[in-house]
C-alpha positions in Angstrom: 100.1 23.5 45.7 97.4 26.1 46.0 95.9 25.0 42.6 96.0 21.4 43.6 94.2 22.3 47.0 91.7 24.2 45.0 91.2 21.5 42.4 90.4 19.0 45.3 88.4 21.3 47.1 86.3 22.1 44.1 86.0 18.5 43.2 84.8 17.8 46.6 82.4 20.7 46.5 81.1 19.6 43.2 80.6 16.0 44.5 78.5 17.6 47.4 76.4 19.5 44.8 76.0 16.5 42.7 74.9 14.5 45.6 72.5 17.2 46.8 70.8 17.3 43.4 70.6 13.5 43.4 69.0 13.6 46.9 66.7 16.3 45.6 65.6 14.2 42.6 65.2 11.1 44.8 63.1 13.1 47.4 60.7 14.5 44.6 60.4 11.1 43.3 59.7 9.4 46.5 57.2 12.2 47.5 55.4 11.7 44.2 55.4 7.8 44.6 53.8 8.3 48.2 51.4 11.0 47.1 50.3 8.6 44.2 50.0 5.5 46.4 47.7 7.7 48.9 45.6 8.8 45.8 45.2 5.0 44.8 44.2 4.1 48.5 41.9 6.9 48.7 40.2 6.0 45.3 39.8 2.3 46.7 38.4 3.5 50.1 35.9 5.9 48.4 34.5 3.2 46.0 34.4 0.6 48.8 32.4 3.2 50.9 30.2 4.2 48.2 29.2 0.6 47.4 28.8 -0.6 50.9 25.3 -1.3 52.2 23.6 -1.2 48.9 20.3 -3.1 48.6 19.4 -5.8 46.2 23.0 -6.7 45.8 24.0 -8.1 42.3 20.7 -6.8 40.8 20.6 -5.2 37.6 20.3 -1.7 39.3 23.2 -2.7 41.8 25.4 -3.8 38.8 24.6 -0.3 37.0 25.4 1.5 40.2 28.9 -0.3 40.3 29.6 0.6 36.8 28.7 4.3 37.5 31.1 4.2 40.5 33.8 2.5 38.2 33.3 4.5 35.1 35.1 7.6 36.3 37.6 5.8 38.4 41.3 6.4 37.5 43.2 3.7 39.2 40.8 0.8 39.5 39.8 -1.7 36.9 36.9 -3.4 38.6 34.5 -3.5 41.7 32.6 -6.4 42.9 30.5 -8.1 45.6 31.4 -10.8 48.0 29.2 -13.4 49.7 30.8 -15.7 52.3 34.2 -15.0 51.1 33.4 -15.6 47.4 33.0 -13.0 44.6 29.5 -13.4 43.1 29.3 -10.3 40.7 31.3 -7.3 39.5 30.9 -4.3 37.4 33.2 -5.8 34.7 32.0 -9.3 34.7 28.3 -8.9 35.7 26.8 -11.6 37.7 29.0 -14.6 37.6 27.8 -18.1 36.6 29.0 -19.5 39.9 30.7 -18.0 42.9 34.5 -17.8 42.8 36.7 -18.3 45.8 38.8 -15.5 47.0 42.4 -16.5 47.7 44.1 -15.9 51.2 44.8 -12.1 51.7 48.2 -11.0 51.9 47.5 -8.9 55.1 44.9 -6.9 56.8 45.2 -3.1 57.6 44.7 -1.6 61.1 41.4 -0.2 59.5 40.3 -3.7 58.7 40.8 -3.7 55.0 41.9 -6.9 53.5 44.7 -6.7 50.9 46.0 -8.7 48.1 49.3 -7.7 46.7 50.2 -9.0 43.3 47.5 -11.6 43.1 46.3 -13.3 40.0 42.8 -12.1 39.0 39.8 -14.3 40.3 38.4 -14.7 36.8 41.4 -14.7 34.7 44.6 -15.6 36.1 46.5 -14.1 33.4 45.7 -10.6 34.9 47.9 -10.0 37.8 47.1 -7.0 40.2 46.1 -5.9 43.7 42.8 -6.1 45.4 41.3 -4.6 48.4 38.1 -5.7 50.3 36.1 -4.6 53.2 32.7 -6.1 54.2 31.0 -7.4 50.9 32.9 -5.2 48.5 36.1 -5.9 46.7 37.9 -3.4 44.3 40.8 -4.4 41.8 43.6 -2.1 41.2 44.5 -1.5 37.5 47.7 -3.3 36.4 48.9 0.2 35.1 48.0 2.1 38.1 51.6 2.7 38.8 52.9 3.4 35.4 55.7 5.9 35.3 57.1 4.6 38.7 60.0 4.6 38.8 61.1 7.2 36.2 62.5 5.7 33.1 66.2 5.6 33.2 66.3 6.9 36.8 67.9 3.8 38.3 65.7 4.3 41.3 64.6 1.3 43.5 61.5 1.8 45.8 59.1 0.3 48.0 55.8 1.4 49.3 55.1 -0.4 52.8 53.5 0.0 56.2 55.0 2.3 58.8 56.3 -0.7 60.7 57.8 -2.2 57.7 56.1 -5.4 58.4 54.1 -5.4 55.0 55.0 -4.2 51.5 52.3 -2.7 49.2 54.3 -2.2 46.1 58.0 -2.9 45.0 60.0 -1.1 42.1 63.3 -2.4 40.9 65.6 -4.3 43.2 64.7 -3.9 46.7 67.1 -6.3 48.5 68.4 -4.6 51.6 66.2 -1.5 51.1 64.7 -1.0 54.5 62.3 2.0 55.8 63.9 4.3 58.3 62.6 7.0 60.4 64.3 10.4 61.0 67.3 11.5 59.2 68.5 9.7 55.9 71.5 7.3 56.6 73.2 9.0 53.5 72.6 12.6 54.7 75.9 14.6 55.2 78.0 11.9 53.6 79.6 11.3 50.3 78.4 7.7 50.0 77.1 6.6 46.4 74.0 5.0 47.9 71.4 7.7 48.4 68.2 6.8 50.3 65.1 8.7 51.2 62.0 7.8 52.9 58.7 9.4 53.8 55.5 8.6 55.6 51.9 9.7 55.2 50.6 12.3 57.7 49.4 10.8 61.1 45.6 9.8 61.1 45.5 9.2 57.5 47.0 6.1 55.9 49.5 3.7 57.3 51.7 4.0 54.4 55.4 5.0 53.9 57.7 5.1 50.8 61.4 4.4 50.5 63.6 5.0 47.6 67.1 4.4 46.7 69.8 5.4 43.9 73.3 4.9 43.2 75.3 8.1 42.6 78.7 6.9 41.1 79.8 9.7 39.0 82.6 12.1 40.3 83.3 14.0 37.3 79.9 15.6 36.3 79.8 19.2 35.2 79.5 20.6 38.8 82.5 18.9 40.0 84.6 19.9 36.9 83.5 23.5 37.0 84.3 24.0 40.5 87.7 22.3 40.3 88.7 24.6 37.6 88.2 27.6 39.8 91.8 26.8 41.1 91.1 28.1 44.6 89.6 26.6 47.7 87.6 29.7 48.7 86.2 30.1 45.3 85.2 26.5 45.1 83.6 26.5 48.6 81.7 29.7 47.8 80.5 28.5 44.4 79.2 25.2 45.9 77.5 27.0 48.7 75.7 29.4 46.2 74.5 26.4 43.8 73.4 24.4 46.9 71.2 27.6 48.0 70.0 28.2 44.5 69.1 24.4 44.1 67.2 24.6 47.4 65.2 27.9 46.8 64.2 26.6 43.3 62.7 23.4 44.5 59.2 22.8 43.7 58.0 22.6 47.2 59.9 25.9 48.3 58.5 27.8 45.4 54.9 26.8 46.0 55.2 27.5 49.8 56.4 31.0 49.1 53.7 31.6 46.3 51.0 30.6 48.6 52.3 32.5 51.7 53.0 35.7 49.4 49.6 35.4 47.8 51.3 34.9 44.3 48.5 32.5 43.1 46.3 33.8 40.4 42.5 33.2 40.2 40.8 32.8 36.9 37.1 32.2 36.1 35.4 29.9 33.8 31.8 30.5 32.8 28.9 28.6 33.7 26.1 28.8 31.2 22.5 27.7 30.9 22.6 25.2 28.1 19.0 26.0 26.8 19.6 29.9 26.4 23.4 30.3 26.8 22.9 32.8 29.5 25.6 33.4 31.7 24.6 31.9 35.1 28.0 32.2 37.2 31.6 31.3 37.2 34.0 28.8 38.7 36.9 30.1 40.4 40.2 28.3 39.5 43.5 28.6 40.9 46.4 29.1 38.7 50.1 29.2 39.4 53.4 29.9 37.5 56.6 28.4 38.7 59.7 30.7 39.0 60.6 30.0 35.4 57.4 31.3 34.2 55.9 28.1 33.0 52.3 27.3 34.2 51.9 24.3 36.6 48.7 22.4 36.0 46.3 22.5 39.1 46.3 18.7 39.1 49.9 19.0 40.1 50.2 21.9 42.5 46.9 21.5 44.3 47.5 18.0 45.6 51.1 18.9 46.2 49.8 21.9 48.5 47.5 19.6 50.3 50.1 17.2 50.9 52.4 19.9 52.4 49.6 20.9 54.7 48.9 24.2 52.9 45.5 23.1 51.3 43.6 25.4 53.7 45.9 28.4 53.0 45.4 27.8 49.2 41.6 27.4 49.6 41.4 30.7 51.8 43.5 32.5 49.4 41.3 31.7 46.3 38.2 32.4 48.2 39.3 35.8 49.5 40.8 36.8 46.0 37.4 35.5 44.3 35.0 37.4 46.6 37.1 40.7 46.2 37.3 40.4 42.3 33.7 39.7 41.9 32.3 41.7 44.8 30.6 44.4 42.7 29.1 41.6 40.3 27.7 39.6 43.1 26.1 42.4 45.0 24.1 43.1 41.7 20.4 42.4 41.4 21.1 39.3 39.0 21.3 35.6 40.1 24.9 35.7 39.1 26.9 33.3 41.5 30.5 32.1 41.9 31.4 28.6 42.8 34.7 27.6 44.9 36.2 24.1 45.4 36.2 23.2 49.0 38.8 20.5 50.2 38.3 18.0 53.0 40.7 19.8 55.2 38.3 22.9 55.1 35.4 20.7 56.0 37.2 19.3 58.8 38.3 22.9 60.1 35.9 24.1 62.8 36.7 27.6 61.8 35.9 27.2 58.1 32.2 28.5 58.4 33.0 31.5 60.5 35.9 32.3 57.7 33.3 32.1 55.0 30.6 34.2 56.5 33.0 36.8 57.6 34.6 36.9 54.0 31.1 37.4 52.3 30.1 39.9 55.1 33.2 42.0 54.5 32.4 42.3 50.8 28.7 42.9 51.2 27.7 39.6 49.2 24.8 37.4 50.1 25.9 33.9 50.9 23.2 32.7 48.5 25.5 34.0 45.7 28.4 31.6 46.7 28.4 27.9 45.8 30.6 25.5 47.6 31.9 22.5 45.5 32.5 19.5 47.6 35.7 18.2 45.8 36.8 14.7 45.4 38.4 13.1 48.4 35.9 14.7 50.9 34.9 12.0 53.6 31.3 12.3 53.1 30.7 9.3 55.7 32.2 11.5 58.5 29.6 13.0 60.7 31.7 16.1 61.4 31.8 16.9 57.7 28.2 16.3 57.1 27.5 18.6 60.1 29.8 21.3 58.6 28.1 21.1 55.2 24.6 21.4 57.0 25.7 24.4 58.9 27.0 26.2 55.5 23.6 25.4 54.0 21.7 27.0 57.0 23.9 30.0 56.6 22.7 30.3 52.9 25.7 28.9 50.9 24.8 26.7 47.9 26.3 23.2 48.0 27.4 21.3 44.8 28.6 17.8 44.8 31.7 17.7 42.4 32.8 14.7 40.5 29.5 13.0 40.9 29.7 9.1 40.4 33.4 8.8 41.1 33.1 7.2 44.5 32.8 10.1 47.0 29.4 11.0 45.8 27.6 8.3 47.8 23.7 8.3 47.1 22.9 7.7 50.7 24.6 11.0 51.7 23.5 12.9 48.5 19.8 12.8 49.9 21.0 13.5 53.5 22.8 16.7 52.4 20.1 18.1 50.2 22.7 19.5 47.7 21.6 22.1 45.2 23.3 20.7 42.4 25.6 17.8 41.2 28.6 18.3 38.7 29.1 15.6 36.2 32.8 15.1 35.5 34.2 15.9 32.0 35.1 12.3 31.5 31.3 11.3 31.4 30.8 14.3 28.9 33.5 12.9 26.5 31.5 9.7 26.4 28.5 11.3 24.5 28.2 9.7 21.1 31.5 7.8 21.5 30.7 5.1 24.2 27.2 3.5 24.5 28.0 2.6 28.0 29.0 6.1 29.1 26.0 7.6 27.3 23.8 5.3 29.4 25.4 6.2 32.5 24.9 10.0 31.6 21.3 9.5 31.1 21.0 7.6 34.4 22.7 10.5 36.3 20.2 13.0 34.4 17.3 10.9 35.7 18.8 11.0 39.2 18.9 14.8 39.2 15.5 15.1 37.8 14.0 12.7 40.5 15.7 14.3 43.3 14.8 17.8 42.2 18.3 19.2 42.2 20.6 21.0 39.5 22.7 19.4 37.0 26.2 20.9 35.9 28.1 19.3 33.2 31.9 19.9 32.8 34.1 19.5 29.8 31.5 20.5 27.1 33.7 21.1 24.1 31.4 20.4 21.1 27.9 21.8 20.0 26.8 18.0 19.7 27.5 17.5 23.3 25.6 20.7 24.3 22.6 19.8 22.2 22.5 16.3 23.7 22.3 17.5 27.2 20.0 20.4 26.5 17.5 18.0 24.9 17.8 15.5 27.8 17.5 18.0 30.6 16.8 21.8 29.4 17.6 23.1 32.8 21.3 21.8 32.5 24.2 24.2 33.3 27.1 23.7 31.1 30.9 24.3 31.7 33.7 23.8 29.1 35.7 25.4 26.2 32.7 25.5 23.9 30.8 27.9 26.5 34.1 29.9 27.7 37.5 29.5 28.8 38.9 30.5 32.3 39.7 34.2 32.1 40.8 37.1 34.5 38.1 38.8 36.5 37.9 41.9 34.1 37.4 39.5 31.1 34.3 37.7 32.4 31.3 38.4 29.8 28.4 40.4 30.9 26.0 37.9 29.5 
């Protein structure tokens, strides 16, 4: 009798564990889907903002500017101009022979952006995708922007939709009966096979939510059988509780939160070198994190996750404090050596950020002029509060670098207003040298911009001598960064020259 009870209890406990694991996988998938959808929306928003109010629309220079914006976009296939509700030119198609009518939009967001979901391309109806427009600018989402969702073989159905459930941005799988809910999941604390998870973007950002569903039908997986064979109710229950606790403690979010709060984030430093002389000009501070199993997690994964969890400012301050402490002696020296630090949108919107930076350099006896702040992708440069913060930081003596120049957030109108010290060209531009004629022309255009505005140029991703020679010949004062010039290392391994 006791064995039978133990078996049943172990089976039930194992089923709870299996459902907890299914819920955890589903929640991770749903969070990734929502974060990815937000990134696609942010990129669309940035490109629309960067292309708005351009003079000489559809002129040769305007088309070139649109192509610069599009070249480094990840999720967009084209960007065009509208006139009287018709497409007249685009980066991909150039100036059209005749204007093309836009179809009726699917819906309009609260911020006034018109959206077309699953629409046929205006020029070639064989291409199906999404479009977004505001004012005289329209952007076209790449058909493969959501490749990888849902995960292959996962059996997950999902929708991305507005918070009121009235409009759907994207569907995955069979979504009949899949409705958005707020609060606790309807499948929480139950043994039902249908597991459902939903999550919405933070208030004040995007009116966007994701809801996902999966069926968990298997009762005789390893956790259930293992616990059933313990033969005792107490043993089965205790083992179930232990596994539940371990699964929770090992979750990616919990581990990252713990790492940031305990300061268990490493900082590595990649050299920045003068391409003409190969002299060491400075270093960029880069965050590194190893998960509980010792495996390195790419910054492209854990940095957006930290920002999504509301820990972006904590991570930024942790990296800044560690970098200034590691390099304090070097930065106090008489040379022009400097450190560049990435700054997030959350930092620039924080009224206390300028005081934090000034206090941090003063504690280490470092002049603000030896610290460069890289305005990272996603910073709302059209926000007057952000621009005011940037100007405050420049008055305090900090250098300002514009990161990911040409990707949409680097609006030329604001570049002049900020009087940035340098612009950083993304590695994807560098890879085009000698490989793509259009990409090389764009690089030359950016070099001309930096020369005409009298600001510095930093180029990322230099991996070959040919790339370095090309850039050095075009602009001798270029600062380079990449594996050819030095990999990211610990503070005590930074070369002297």
